[in-house]
C-alpha positions in Angstrom: -22.3 65.1 17.9 -24.3 63.1 20.4 -26.2 64.2 23.5 -24.9 62.8 26.8 -27.7 60.2 27.1 -27.1 58.9 23.5 -23.3 58.9 24.0 -23.7 57.0 27.3 -25.8 54.3 25.6 -23.3 54.0 22.7 -20.3 53.8 25.0 -21.8 51.0 27.0 -22.7 49.2 23.8 -19.0 49.6 22.7 -17.8 48.1 26.0 -20.2 45.1 25.6 -19.0 44.6 22.1 -15.4 44.8 23.3 -16.0 42.1 25.8 -17.5 39.9 23.1 -14.9 40.6 20.3 -11.7 41.0 22.3 -12.2 38.6 25.2 -14.9 35.9 24.8 -14.5 35.0 21.1 -10.6 34.9 21.1 -10.6 32.9 24.3 -12.9 30.3 22.7 -10.8 30.3 19.6 -7.6 29.7 21.6 -9.1 26.8 23.5 -10.4 25.4 20.2 -7.0 25.8 18.5 -5.3 23.8 21.3 -8.0 21.1 21.1 -7.5 20.8 17.3 -3.7 21.2 17.6 -3.7 24.0 15.0 -0.3 25.6 15.8 -0.6 28.6 13.5 -3.8 29.7 15.2 -2.4 29.0 18.6 0.6 31.2 17.7 -1.5 34.0 16.2 -3.8 34.1 19.2 -0.9 34.1 21.7 0.4 37.2 19.9 -3.1 38.6 19.9 -3.4 38.3 23.7 0.0 40.0 24.2 -1.1 42.9 22.1 -4.6 43.1 23.5 -3.3 43.2 27.0 -3.1 47.0 26.4 -6.9 47.0 26.7 -6.6 45.5 30.2 -4.0 48.1 31.1 -6.3 50.8 29.8 -9.1 49.6 32.1 -6.8 50.1 35.1 -5.7 53.5 34.0 -9.3 54.5 33.4 -10.3 53.3 36.9 -7.9 55.9 38.3 -9.3 58.5 35.8 -5.9 58.9 34.2 -6.2 60.9 31.0 -3.7 58.8 29.2 -6.2 55.9 29.2 -8.0 57.7 26.3 -4.9 57.3 24.2 -4.0 53.8 25.2 -7.6 52.6 24.4 -7.3 54.1 20.9 -3.8 52.7 20.4 -5.0 49.2 21.4 -7.7 49.4 18.7 -5.0 50.2 16.1 -2.5 47.5 17.2 -5.0 44.7 17.5 -5.9 44.4 13.8 -2.2 44.8 12.9 -1.3 41.9 15.2 -3.9 39.7 13.5 -2.8 40.3 9.9 0.9 41.3 10.1 2.5 37.8 10.0 3.2 36.5 6.5 4.0 32.9 7.6 1.0 32.5 9.9 -1.3 34.0 7.2 0.1 31.5 4.6 -0.2 28.5 7.0 -3.8 29.4 7.9 -4.8 30.0 4.3 -3.2 26.7 3.2 -4.9 24.7 6.0 -7.9 22.5 5.1 -11.3 24.0 5.3 -12.4 23.4 8.8 -14.9 25.2 11.1 -12.1 26.7 13.2 -10.5 28.2 10.1 -13.8 29.7 9.0 -14.7 31.1 12.5 -11.1 32.5 12.9 -11.3 34.3 9.6 -14.7 35.7 10.3 -13.6 36.9 13.7 -10.4 38.5 12.3 -12.5 40.5 9.8 -15.2 41.3 12.4 -12.7 42.6 15.0 -10.8 44.6 12.4 -14.0 46.4 11.3 -15.0 46.8 15.0 -11.7 48.4 15.9 -11.7 50.7 12.9 -15.2 52.0 13.7 -14.3 52.1 17.4 -11.3 54.4 16.7 -13.5 56.7 14.7 -16.2 56.7 17.4 -13.6 57.5 20.1 -11.9 60.3 18.2 -13.8 63.1 20.0 -12.8 61.5 23.3 -9.1 61.8 22.5 -9.3 65.4 23.6 -9.9 64.2 27.1 -6.3 63.0 27.2 -5.2 66.7 27.2 -7.2 67.5 30.4 -6.2 67.1 34.0 -7.4 64.2 36.0 -9.9 66.4 37.8 -11.2 67.9 34.6 -11.7 64.4 33.1 -13.9 63.4 36.0 -15.9 66.6 35.9 -16.4 66.7 32.1 -19.4 64.6 31.3 -18.3 63.6 27.8 -15.1 62.2 29.3 -16.6 60.8 32.4 -19.0 58.6 30.4 -16.0 56.6 29.1 -14.9 55.9 32.7 -18.2 54.5 33.9 -17.6 51.0 32.7 -14.1 50.7 34.2 -15.5 52.1 37.5 -18.2 49.4 37.4 -15.5 46.8 36.8 -13.7 48.1 39.9 -16.9 47.9 41.9 -17.3 44.3 40.9 -13.8 42.9 41.1 -11.7 45.3 43.2 -14.3 46.9 45.6 -11.9 46.9 48.5 -8.8 48.0 46.6 -7.6 51.6 46.6 -8.1 53.4 43.3 -4.6 54.8 43.5 -3.1 51.2 43.7 -5.1 50.1 40.6 -3.9 53.1 38.7 -0.3 52.4 39.8 -0.7 48.8 38.5 -2.0 50.3 35.2 1.0 52.6 34.9 3.5 49.8 35.6 1.7 47.7 33.0 1.9 50.5 30.5 5.6 51.0 31.1 6.3 47.3 30.6 4.1 47.2 27.5 5.9 50.2 25.9 9.3 48.6 26.6 8.2 45.3 25.0 6.8 47.2 22.0 10.0 49.1 21.6 12.0 45.9 21.8 9.8 44.3 19.1 10.0 47.4 16.8 13.7 48.0 17.0 15.2 44.5 17.7 12.9 41.6 16.8 11.3 43.2 13.8 14.7 44.1 12.3 15.9 40.5 12.8 12.8 38.5 11.8 10.7 40.8 9.7 7.1 39.6 9.3 7.8 36.1 10.3 6.2 35.0 13.6 8.0 31.7 13.8 11.5 33.0 13.1 
């Protein structure tokens, strides 16, 4: 679909947008919600950060060039919008709140990140085939390797002296813990509380 140079530019743009939409804006919103004592937003964003932690796990898996990172990245883009719109009680409380700048910015961000994640999944679809390759093949295949460049850059900046294998192991442990928590939510908590975040 794209040549390697165009794909590389688009992937780097995607990572920059990810930092903006999934890290910077929700962090500002969380701090703002605590300052304004807006508990529904605090709760919503706490849930968001738990779900979005899969993105951080994906980065560590990608640093180690593990093929599963292509699947976890896509899964994170699906789970994030669900986590932001799923909760009936939080949605009602936010909707019923007085019109304040925080409410307007939160709603704008929820729609923006939902659209971003949807487009991101579509954009990443061709890369899902990289998950079927061996680790060595992922590194040697340019269309797959391009997706790993930003995580490798992150390692160079923040973990320059840490073994790649150790970072990959941390990613695997994080993924196992994440899956266990997700299964607990799906089969225990959801059955008990339904779509109520406060129950």
